[in-house]
N, C-alpha and C positions, 0 to 999 in steps of 0.2 A: 504492499499499500503505500503508496506515494504523498509527501506531504503537502497537507493543505491550511496550515497555519505556520508563521515563524514563530518557535518557544519564547519564552522571556524567564532568563538567570536572575538571579539577585546575588549580586560580587559579597554582598555583606558579609552570605552563608560560607564565602568559602575562605573566611576569614576567622572563623569561628570552627573550634577542633570538632565539636558536636553536630556540625551541621558541615562538612567541608565533606564527607563524603556523600552525600546526596548531592551536593553541589556537582562535584566531580562526575558521576554518574552520569545527570542532565546534561553536563557539559557533553561529553563522550558523544550520546544521542544527537543532539544538535550538531557535531561536528562531520559523525556517519551519515547522519539521513537530511539535515539539512541545508548544510553552510552558511548557515545566517542564523544569527539570534539577538534577540533586544537583550539591556544590561542594563538594570539598573541599581541605583546606591553604589555607584564607579568612586565617589569620594570629592568629585565637585559639587558645590552649592549652588542652588535652583539661583541664586542671586548672580552668582558668578556665570553662570549659562545663559539669564538672560541678560548679562552684560556683553557677551560673547554673542549672542543675536543681535542684540540692536546695533553693536558695532559693525558688525560684518552687513546687516540691512545696510546701514548708512552709506555705506563706501558706493553704493549704488545709485545713490540721491547727490553725489558732489559731480562740480560740472565733470562736462564730456574732455574737455582739455586737460582737468588734471588727472584722468583717468588715462588718458595718453602721454603722458609724461613717464608713466611707468609702463608703458605697453610691453609685453612680452618679448615681440619681436628684436627689442631693443636689446636685450639681452642674449646672450647665450644657454645661460644657466634654465630656459622654459621657467623662469619662474618674474609674475609681473599678470599684467590685465589683459584679456584677452578678449574681443569685439565678440558682439551679439554671433552667433554662427561662425566663429572662425574655427572650431573643433569638427574633425573627422572620428567617428566612429562606426567600425561594420560597415564602411564604405558609403555611408551616409554621412550629410550635415547635422550635425547637434545643435538645436535651436538653443541653447543657453549663453549667455554674458556672464564671466568668473573672473575672478584673481585666484592666481598660484601662488602659496608662499611655502616657508619651511623653516626648522632650524638653522641657525646661521654659520655658514663657514667662510672663513677668508675667499681670495680669490686666488685658485689652482697656482705652481709657477708654470715655467715655458716648457719645465719637463716632466711633466705631469704624464697620465693619459689622455686622452680627448673626452672621457665619458667625467672628468673631475671637474669640465667646465659645469658639470651640473651641482657642483658646491659650489656654492656661493653666496654674498650676502644677497638680500631681497631686494626688490623695488619697494619703498614701502608708500604708501598715499601722505603727502605733504601734511604736518603737526598744524598745520595755520589750518588745514579744513577739518580734517581727524586729527585733533589731540590723544583722542585716550586707542584711536586705533592699537597703532605697534605696541603698546606696554601693554594690554587686554591680549594678543594673539599670539607675541611672546611669551606671556605666561602662559595660556592654553595649550600650546603645542609644549611647552616643557611638561606642564602636568599632563597630557595626554601621551605624553612621550614615556614617562614613568610608568602609564599604566600597562600601555599597550605591550610593553616588557613584563610586567608582573602580570597579566592576562595570557603571556604567550608560554609563559609557566606554566601554567593552570592547566592549560590547554595538552603541555608535555606529560605533565602527571597523570592526564584522564586518557591519555589510550597506554600507560603506565612505561614514558619515557623519563630519566632523569629530568627535576627540575630543569637543571641548566640546558636540558639537551641544545636549545639553540644558540645559545650565548655566544657559539664561535661564529656566530655571520650576522653580530652586531659590533661596529665599530664603536671606541671609547666614547666618542664623540661623536653617535649616530647622527646622520641628517633622517626627519622622519618630513612630512609634506601634509602640508592641506589647503584647501578648496573651499575659496566662499562662492557658492554660484544662484543665479539668478536663475530662472525657466518662466519668461515670460507666457503668459497664456494664449492660446490659440487665435483669439480675437486681434490682441495687440499684434502678432507676429505678422498680420493681413495674408497679401501673395505670397510670404513666404510659409505661410504655418498653413499653406493649401499644400505642400509637397509631403506632410505629415507631420503625424507630432510628436515625431523623437526629439524628448528633451534630450537624453542617451543614448542610443541605440544597445542592442544587446553585448554584451561582454562579462568580463569576470575580471577580477582584480587582480594585481599583478605579483605582487609579494607576500606576506605574512597573513597581514591581516590589517583591516582599515574599521573605522569607527564616524559612525553618518550620526551628527546632529542635524536632525529636521528642522529647520529653524522656520519652520509657516503648518496650519493645521492642512491644508492640503496631499492628497492620497497624487500617487505617480511614482514611487518605487514599486516597481515588481522583480519577484522571482519564479524560476522558473523550476518546477517541479521536474521527475523524472517522468514522468508523462507526458511532459510538453507542456502542461497549464501553466499561466500564471499567475503567481498568488499575491494579492495584493500586500503591502508591508505599509501599514498606513503610522503614522506620526503617533508615540506614545509618550505621553507628557513624564519625563522625570526619566528618560532611557536614552542611550545610545545603540544606536543599529551595529550586529558587527557582521562583519562578512568576511569568510575564508578568503585568501588569496590563493594565486596556481603555486607561488612556490612552497605553502604549507603541505598542499597536496601530495606536489614534486616529492618533496623531503619526508612526508610520511607514509611517501609506497604508497599513496594513491587512498591510505583510509580515512585524512579528514578530506572533505569534498569541496572542492571550489565550484558554486553555482552561480550558471547564469543569470544575471539581471538588466535589468535595463528604466529609462526610466520617461514616462508618458509628460509632455505640454501639458496643464492645467487647460480647463476647455475655456473656450470663450465666454468672459464675464465673470471669471472665477479671482481673476487676479494672480500675480506672480507667485509662484513657487520660491521659498531659498532653504538652499540646504549646504550644510558646512561638515563634508567626511574629510574623517583627518586619516594619513597613511601611513603605515609604522611601516620605515624603512630597513632595510637589510644591505651589507657592508657589497659595495659596487667591486669590492675584488674580488668577492665571492666567485671561485672560477667553476664552468659547468661539468667541469672532469670530477668534483668533488661535490657540486651538490647532487650531482645524479648517479657518483657511486661509490661514496662515502659519508656522506649526509650527516644525522644527527643518530646513525647506527639503527638497528633492522626494531620495529615495532614485533612487539612480541608475536607469537602467532596464533594466539587461541582469538586475540585482540583487530586479527588482520582478516582471522575465520568471520568474525564478528561483520566486519564493513561485507565480506565476502556475501554473508546471508540475507543483507540489508538489499544488494542488488540483487540478490535472486528474487526477494517477495517484492522488487518494485518492477520487475522484467528489464534489466539491466539501466544504462543511463542514456538521456536521452538528451543533448543539445547540439548545438552547431556551431561554436564557436572555438576557433582553435586554440591549442595547449601554449602555451608562452617555453614551457621548460623541455621543450623538444629536442632532441642529441640532431646532431648533423647539419645546424644552424650554421650561420656567418660567425655571431659574437662568440666569443671564448669564453665572457665575465659577465657576469648578471648586470656591470655597470652598461659593457656595450650594447649589449641587449635593450635595456633602459633606452640609452639613448637612440636609439635607433626605433623603439616604442614613439617616443616623443618626437622625433621628427615625422614618424608616419601622421599620428593624430595632429603633428600642427604644421604642417607645410610650410605657410609662409617664414615660420623659424628658422626653417629647415632651408628654404631658397634662400636664406641671407648669410647664415652662420655657418651650415652644413650639406652644400651643392650636391656633393660626392655623395653622401651618404643616402640624399633626395632621389638623385638617380638611380642609385641601385637600388633602393626598394621599390621605385617604377618601374623598372626590370621586372623584377621579381614578381610584383602584381600582375604585369602582360604576362609574364610567360605563366601565373596563376589561371589567368583567366582565360590563356589558350587552352590550359588541363580539362577546366570546369566552366563547366556556367555558375553565376552567383558567386559572392564576396562572404569571407567570415571575419572576424574581428579579433585581433589578439589582445594579450590581456591590456587593461586603461586600467586608471586613475579616476573614476566618476561617479558620483550620485547625487 
């Protein structure tokens, strides 16, 4: 039986020895059967969440010229502002406006690998127009980084690995990323909206885990179960929506499932949907030879058998989104693969900073199109 709703877990239970076993059991179910979950009581106050939402929404109200001063294509880091409909997922345009941020790093040196360009300072909006924006989001990313590392240790325990099993893939100053996203309703999109209501096309997240703060009361996020049905994941006050990424699925030999999901633009007259997803980072230096052949160690056989039973009950897995962590690709490290995915999602940035990679990707896409009709979406970062 494939899932028909998204489970809700209480992180406070993991901190009490009396309730932790039950929490880990519920977490294992979510990891194996759903790949998504709501998480409540994460240790961030309602007041601070409210401040994050207010500052995030306020960004879209600043003058257009202030946004364009920090446009993404101004920097090689893929950090900054993206205009409406500037990103592509599953071969189609995403109807959203957004700013990408990350935990900050200094600019890389001249001899660093090209993918180190992703480690960089943010392009922040001017404090003259948004004086609280930078301190609020710098603090939020710090707190979410700590929460994500802790939650990953619980994931390891839930599938009977050592709690520190994933730590080898985290840098001492690990970069994490965050987006603040506005999805206009179809009526506001006008002629653009007639081409479809894709806020974000079907995809899986790339890394280990992501944590979505749904910043308005709109439905729109949908998760695909194994039968191919789209299940709503509506906002629930006081929760984050956790999505399992392709990296976690690869490292756990398929025990933790990464699930296809999408976002539909709000219907005409419903107003804009706002969303603030946080993406847990992984060291860009991690090599695919290690990721695929060494990883975090072998998940116990009885746990692997439990996942096989889930698949058997559900009739196997059904989705059509390409798996990022495949052997034989061009990229040899996670950083290289991430850079290629970013160029694919933001071709305007690619044209300016990475024309050779963009040309390579377009040639690759042309070959695939010749071999089979229709496109598939790589792992991306969007909710």
